[in-house]
C-alpha positions as CSV (number, residue, x, y, z in Angstrom):
1,M,7.5,154.8,8.8
2,S,6.8,157.9,7.0
3,S,3.1,157.9,8.1
4,S,4.2,157.6,11.8
5,S,6.6,160.4,11.7
6,T,4.1,162.6,9.8
7,I,1.5,162.1,12.8
8,E,4.4,163.1,15.3
9,E,5.2,166.2,13.6
10,L,5.1,169.3,15.4
11,Q,1.9,171.2,14.6
12,F,2.1,174.0,17.2
13,L,4.5,175.2,19.9
14,A,3.9,178.0,22.3
15,V,6.2,179.1,25.2
16,T,5.2,181.6,28.0
17,K,7.6,182.6,30.9
18,N,4.8,181.9,33.4
19,A,1.2,180.1,33.5
20,D,-0.8,183.1,34.9
21,V,-2.1,184.4,31.4
22,W,-3.1,180.7,30.6
23,K,-4.6,180.2,33.8
24,S,-7.0,183.3,33.3
25,I,-7.8,182.5,29.7
26,S,-8.8,178.8,30.6
27,S,-10.8,180.0,33.6
28,S,-12.7,182.5,31.6
29,I,-13.4,180.0,28.8
30,M,-14.4,177.5,31.6
31,A,-17.0,180.1,32.8
32,I,-19.1,179.7,29.7
33,V,-18.2,176.5,27.9
34,D,-17.1,173.0,28.7
35,Q,-15.0,172.4,25.9
36,A,-12.7,174.8,24.0
37,Y,-11.8,174.7,20.4
38,F,-8.6,176.8,19.6
39,E,-7.6,177.9,16.2
40,A,-3.9,178.4,15.4
41,D,-2.0,179.9,12.6
42,S,1.5,181.8,12.1
43,K,-0.1,185.1,13.3
44,G,-1.3,183.6,16.7
45,L,-3.8,181.4,18.7
46,T,-7.5,182.5,18.9
47,F,-10.6,181.2,20.4
48,R,-14.3,182.1,20.2
49,S,-17.4,180.7,21.5
50,M,-20.9,181.0,23.0
51,D,-22.5,179.6,26.1
52,P,-25.1,176.9,25.4
53,S,-28.0,179.5,25.8
54,H,-26.3,181.6,23.4
55,I,-26.6,184.8,25.6
56,A,-22.5,185.2,25.9
57,L,-19.8,185.0,23.5
58,I,-16.0,185.3,24.4
59,D,-13.5,186.1,21.6
60,I,-9.8,185.7,22.5
61,S,-6.8,186.6,20.1
62,W,-3.3,186.0,21.6
63,P,-0.8,187.2,18.9
64,A,2.3,184.9,18.2
65,S,4.6,188.0,19.2
66,S,3.0,187.7,22.8
67,F,5.0,184.6,23.2
68,E,8.5,183.9,24.3
69,K,8.6,181.1,21.5
70,Y,5.8,180.5,19.0
71,E,5.5,178.2,16.0
72,C,2.6,177.0,13.9
73,P,3.6,176.0,10.4
74,S,0.0,175.7,9.2
75,T,-3.4,176.8,10.1
76,L,-4.6,174.0,13.2
77,K,-7.8,173.5,15.0
78,F,-7.6,171.6,18.4
79,G,-10.2,170.9,21.0
80,L,-9.6,170.6,24.9
81,R,-11.6,169.6,27.7
82,I,-11.1,173.0,29.4
83,S,-11.7,171.6,33.0
84,D,-9.1,169.0,32.4
85,F,-6.6,171.5,30.9
86,A,-7.2,173.8,34.0
87,K,-6.4,171.1,36.6
88,I,-3.1,170.7,35.2
89,L,-2.4,174.7,35.2
90,K,-3.1,174.8,38.7
91,R,-0.3,172.5,39.5
92,I,2.1,174.9,37.8
93,G,3.7,177.6,39.8
94,H,3.8,181.4,39.3
95,D,7.5,181.5,38.2
96,D,7.5,178.2,36.3
97,S,7.6,178.7,32.4
98,I,5.4,176.6,30.2
99,E,5.3,175.1,26.8
100,I,2.3,174.1,25.0
101,S,2.7,172.0,21.9
102,V,0.6,170.1,19.6
103,K,1.7,166.8,17.9
104,G,-0.6,164.4,16.4
105,S,-3.5,163.7,18.5
106,S,-2.1,164.9,21.7
107,L,-1.6,168.3,23.4
108,N,1.8,168.3,25.5
109,I,2.2,170.5,28.5
110,K,5.8,170.9,29.7
111,T,6.6,173.1,32.7
112,T,10.1,174.0,34.1
113,G,10.6,175.7,37.3
114,G,11.5,173.7,40.7
115,Y,11.2,170.3,38.4
116,V,10.2,169.4,35.0
117,R,6.5,168.3,34.4
118,N,5.4,166.5,31.2
119,Y,1.8,166.4,30.6
120,K,-0.2,165.1,27.7
121,M,-3.7,165.5,27.0
122,N,-5.8,163.9,24.3
123,V,-7.3,166.5,21.8
124,L,-10.8,166.6,20.6
125,D,-11.9,166.5,17.0
126,S,-12.6,170.2,15.9
127,G,-15.5,170.7,13.5
128,G,-17.2,174.3,13.1
129,E,-17.1,175.1,16.8
130,N,-15.7,178.5,16.3
131,A,-17.9,179.7,13.6
132,F,-19.5,182.3,15.7
133,P,-19.6,185.6,14.0
134,L,-18.6,188.4,16.1
135,P,-21.6,191.1,16.5
136,K,-21.4,194.1,14.2
137,L,-22.4,196.7,16.8
138,T,-21.9,200.4,17.4
139,F,-22.5,201.9,21.0
140,D,-23.8,204.9,22.1
141,S,-21.8,204.7,25.6
142,K,-18.2,203.9,26.3
143,I,-16.9,203.5,29.8
144,V,-13.1,202.9,30.7
145,V,-12.6,201.7,34.3
146,I,-10.3,200.0,36.5
147,T,-10.9,196.4,36.3
148,A,-10.6,195.8,40.0
149,I,-13.0,198.6,40.6
150,L,-15.6,197.1,38.1
151,D,-15.1,193.8,40.1
152,K,-15.9,195.7,43.2
153,I,-19.1,197.4,41.7
154,F,-20.6,193.9,40.4
155,S,-19.9,192.4,43.8
156,D,-21.7,195.1,45.5
157,V,-24.7,194.8,43.3
158,E,-24.7,190.8,43.5
159,V,-25.3,191.3,47.5
160,V,-28.9,192.1,46.5
161,S,-29.5,191.3,42.8
162,K,-28.5,188.7,40.2
163,N,-28.8,191.6,37.6
164,I,-27.5,194.8,36.9
165,T,-28.6,198.0,35.1
166,I,-26.0,200.5,33.9
167,E,-26.8,204.1,33.1
168,T,-25.0,206.8,31.5
169,S,-26.2,210.4,30.3
170,I,-25.0,213.1,28.1
171,D,-25.8,215.9,30.7
172,E,-23.7,214.1,33.6
173,K,-20.4,213.7,32.1
174,M,-17.9,211.1,33.7
175,V,-20.6,209.7,35.6
176,A,-21.7,206.1,35.4
177,K,-24.7,204.4,37.5
178,F,-25.0,200.9,38.4
179,S,-28.1,199.6,39.9
180,G,-29.7,196.3,40.7
181,N,-33.0,195.2,42.5
182,S,-34.8,192.0,43.8
183,D,-37.4,191.0,46.1
184,S,-35.3,191.5,49.0
185,G,-34.3,195.1,48.0
186,S,-32.2,197.5,45.9
187,V,-28.7,199.1,45.3
188,A,-27.6,202.0,43.5
189,L,-24.0,203.0,42.8
190,T,-22.7,206.4,41.4
191,V,-19.1,206.3,40.0
192,D,-17.8,209.8,39.6
193,G,-14.8,209.9,37.3
194,K,-14.1,213.5,38.7
195,S,-13.6,212.3,42.2
196,K,-10.0,212.1,43.7
197,I,-10.2,208.6,43.9
198,E,-8.9,207.1,40.4
199,T,-11.9,204.7,39.3
200,I,-13.2,205.9,36.2
201,Q,-10.5,206.6,33.4
202,D,-12.9,208.1,30.8
203,I,-16.7,208.1,29.6
204,T,-17.9,208.8,26.5
205,V,-21.7,209.2,25.6
206,K,-23.1,210.0,22.4
207,E,-26.8,209.1,23.3
208,N,-28.4,208.5,26.8
209,S,-27.8,204.8,27.5
210,K,-29.7,202.6,30.1
211,S,-29.7,198.7,29.7
212,G,-29.8,195.5,31.9
213,Y,-28.0,192.5,32.1
214,N,-27.7,189.1,33.9
215,M,-24.5,189.3,36.1
216,D,-23.8,185.4,36.1
217,Y,-21.2,185.4,33.3
218,V,-20.2,188.9,33.1
219,S,-19.1,189.0,36.8
220,K,-17.1,185.8,36.7
221,I,-15.5,187.2,33.7
222,V,-14.2,190.3,35.3
223,K,-13.0,188.6,38.6
224,I,-11.0,186.2,36.7
225,L,-9.2,188.9,34.5
226,S,-9.2,191.4,37.2
227,P,-5.5,190.3,38.5
228,V,-4.1,190.2,34.9
229,C,-5.6,193.3,33.2
230,N,-5.4,197.1,34.6
231,N,-8.5,198.4,32.6
232,V,-11.7,197.1,31.0
233,V,-13.6,199.0,28.4
234,I,-17.4,198.8,28.6
235,E,-19.5,199.7,25.6
236,Y,-23.3,199.5,25.5
237,S,-26.3,201.2,24.3
238,S,-29.9,201.0,25.6
239,K,-31.5,197.5,24.9
240,K,-28.4,196.4,23.1
241,P,-25.9,193.7,23.9
242,L,-22.9,194.8,26.5
243,K,-19.3,194.4,25.3
244,L,-16.3,194.2,27.7
245,G,-12.8,194.8,26.2
246,F,-9.7,193.5,28.1
247,V,-6.0,193.9,26.8
248,L,-3.9,191.5,28.9
249,Q,0.1,191.4,28.9
250,N,1.8,191.8,25.3
251,S,-1.3,192.7,23.4
252,L,-3.6,189.6,24.2
253,T,-7.1,190.8,23.8
254,V,-10.4,189.3,25.3
255,E,-13.8,190.6,24.2
256,F,-16.8,189.5,25.9
257,F,-20.5,190.2,24.6
258,L,-23.6,189.7,26.6
259,A,-27.2,190.0,25.6
260,P,-29.4,192.7,27.2
261,R,-32.0,191.5,29.6
262,I,-35.6,191.5,28.2
263,E,-37.9,193.3,30.5
264,N,-41.3,192.5,30.6
């Protein structure tokens, strides 16, 4: 009897007013991995993983203070099939509150709105899946841009190319250049933060920087997070990884790293 009650003890509880952020986070994770392994403690919920080819890494930190209600008595690791989780979230309306809890080997999803839904998912055993260290990098260039504008820039480049080159120069302050090329043609975009159209919030350049990246993962992440994040911080250096930093509502942070393309 005591062992059964122990299994069913509440291990984790998080309540939010609506499911929009959960939807964005699950979609971001699903863009690079099939299974998601979360870690939770009294401070909040975290997730970190790399894609199978080890060129992209995503790090998510969701502080306990961001939730309407949050409980996690001790450190907990649990895994989910992220596509199954996303299917459930799609059924949840914008104005529905969502309660997610872990008891024993089950993750429970309760929503309240037009009517009450109760879903239950089997959690996956978690080992060292989150043991990916964050890259220790310093960057020569930093661009702060409206997330929706960066989404448009990536879409403009994707019409022609699957890869993008970003360039900033000490001599051209508040100017960022994005370009791409393929066998079919090329595209070049210049974004000027001095223009009347508010696009670039800030550019800091310590050294001239130019580097190329594959757009597959990074374009998906920006498109997913654009509706729930106003600005994105781009950091990079010549021939170094790209870092994108997002701050969603209530201090939820998403950091995305992408390895540079190796030119022959």
